[in-house]
C-alpha positions, 0 to 999 in steps of 0.5 A: 211407170218406172219405179226408183228406190229414194230409200228407206228409214223409220219414222222418227218421232213416231212415240210422239204423234198420232200413230197409235190413234191409226195404228191399227189402221196400218199395214204393209204396203199402205200409201202415206204421204209427205209434206214440209213444215218448213216453220220447224224451229228444231229441223229447216228440213223437216218433212212430215209423213202422214196417213190420211189426216194423222201425223205419224212423224217425220223424215229422220234429220239424217236422211231428209236433204233431199226429201227437202229439196225435191218437196221445195221445188214442187216434186211430188212423185213419191210412191211412199209405203209401210215396209215393215210393221212391229209392234212389239218395237220400242216405239221409233223402231215399229214403223218402217217405211220405203220411198220410190220416186215414180214417174208415168212418163215414157221417157227414153232418157232414164230421167225421172220427171 
């Protein structure tokens, strides 16, 4: 499996969603999921971050352009994991994630599929 670092960022809106309901279950390395939210009236490129059925927040607006484009064309080979948790920080800075693109194909040209 090939992995390529794409981004890392704090989860935007963590204060307003369901992070507090599952905070004790979240640990460094926990896998998360990305979902487009095309009907978001505040951000046309909104991408939600989920842990199971819990909505944790969003990819920050200044980071979501490439994620939106990739998800829009059906690319889903993201490995998004919690990189840092600090319950002493203010809520918008409590959770940082890291995202890698992954490919299970052995592509000799170095392209991710």
